[in-house]
C-alpha positions as a printed NumPy array, in Angstrom:
array([[  3.397,  16.527,  -1.253],
       [  3.581,  15.372,  -4.867],
       [  5.296,  12.032,  -5.264],
       [  7.082,  12.113,  -8.568],
       [  9.163,   8.962,  -8.536],
       [  9.066,   5.403,  -7.349],
       [ 11.874,   6.259,  -4.916],
       [  9.756,   9.047,  -3.389],
       [  6.86 ,   6.622,  -2.852],
       [  9.162,   3.986,  -1.306],
       [ 10.705,   6.644,   0.923],
       [  7.237,   7.775,   2.061],
       [  6.132,   4.195,   2.757],
       [  9.298,   3.548,   4.752],
       [  8.824,   6.744,   6.753],
       [  5.206,   5.867,   7.575],
       [  6.126,   2.29 ,   8.563],
       [  8.889,   3.507,  10.864],
       [  6.64 ,   6.127,  12.462],
       [  3.888,   3.558,  13.048],
       [  6.328,   1.001,  14.451],
       [  7.89 ,   3.522,  16.834],
       [  4.467,   4.734,  17.993],
       [  3.385,   1.145,  18.68 ],
       [  6.564,   0.418,  20.666],
       [  6.131,   3.579,  22.725],
       [  2.483,   2.727,  23.43 ],
       [  3.397,  -0.771,  24.639],
       [  6.227,   0.56 ,  26.813],
       [  3.885,   3.149,  28.313],
       [  1.264,   0.486,  29.035],
       [  3.862,  -1.7  ,  30.731],
       [  4.739,   1.143,  33.103],
       [  1.15 ,   2.217,  33.838],
       [ -1.036,  -0.886,  33.85 ],
       [ -4.566,  -1.536,  35.114],
       [ -4.158,  -4.929,  36.804],
       [ -1.697,  -7.703,  37.598],
       [ -1.661, -10.652,  35.193],
       [ -1.663, -13.933,  37.115],
       [ -1.788, -16.243,  34.123],
       [ -2.841, -16.713,  30.537],
       [ -4.235, -19.626,  28.604],
       [ -4.463, -19.924,  24.854],
       [ -7.494, -21.835,  23.597],
       [ -9.155, -21.967,  20.154],
       [ -7.845, -18.604,  18.873],
       [ -8.658, -16.975,  22.218],
       [ -6.402, -15.707,  24.939],
       [ -7.901, -16.168,  28.4  ],
       [ -6.324, -13.837,  30.952],
       [ -6.456, -14.368,  34.718],
       [ -5.968, -11.093,  36.552],
       [ -5.858,  -9.618,  40.025],
       [ -7.458,  -6.172,  40.124],
       [ -5.256,  -3.337,  41.263],
       [ -6.073,  -1.335,  44.368],
       [ -8.507,   1.495,  43.597],
       [ -6.802,   4.512,  42.07 ],
       [ -3.424,   2.805,  41.616],
       [ -1.589,   1.461,  38.617],
       [  0.956,  -1.314,  38.617],
       [  3.938,  -2.148,  36.477],
       [  3.123,  -4.817,  33.88 ],
       [  4.984,  -7.824,  35.247],
       [  3.092, -10.964,  34.273],
       [  3.459, -13.811,  36.735],
       [  3.463, -16.192,  33.804],
       [  5.562, -16.79 ,  30.716],
       [  4.238, -15.411,  27.436],
       [  5.656, -14.709,  24.002],
       [  6.02 , -11.202,  22.582],
       [  2.716, -11.347,  20.663],
       [  0.769, -12.462,  23.749],
       [  2.534,  -9.825,  25.849],
       [  1.564,  -7.09 ,  23.354],
       [ -2.04 ,  -8.331,  23.285],
       [ -2.328,  -8.318,  27.079],
       [ -0.564,  -4.965,  27.475],
       [ -2.959,  -3.439,  24.924],
       [ -6.022,  -4.685,  26.771],
       [ -8.19 ,  -1.783,  27.924],
       [ -5.784,   0.7  ,  26.35 ],
       [ -7.916,   1.75 ,  23.385],
       [ -9.006,   5.082,  24.809],
       [ -5.434,   5.861,  25.843],
       [ -4.199,   5.112,  22.337],
       [ -6.977,   7.165,  20.767],
       [ -6.385,  10.189,  23.014],
       [ -2.629,  10.341,  23.499],
       [ -0.917,   8.815,  20.507],
       [ -2.457,  10.451,  17.398],
       [ -0.609,  13.706,  18.111],
       [  2.642,  11.819,  18.574],
       [  2.183,  10.037,  15.257],
       [  1.184,  13.316,  13.601],
       [  4.456,  14.863,  14.791],
       [  6.441,  11.9  ,  13.5  ],
       [  4.814,  12.404,  10.081],
       [  5.19 ,  16.186,  10.022],
       [  6.565,  17.437,   6.705],
       [  5.317,  14.522,   4.604],
       [  1.593,  15.124,   5.   ],
       [  1.388,  18.106,   2.668]])
């Protein structure tokens, strides 16, 4: 795709930002529905987030329902924990489909 004008470049940047934002939201929602362990508490200390967890029963996933109050950034950080392989395997194709037609 040849970008000939400033408007085309802004449109492309907007499209990419929206696709990335939607993919991130979907990932976090998926993680909240299919989580590895139950969060019992969190503690913020010196740019670190310490997470107290209760392991799930073997072979089962739990809904992400922290038993503590956290802000949206902390919630996203905790929900993303241990989800790297999931994000790497499942979400590139989704993002690729969102960007279809502008990659050429």
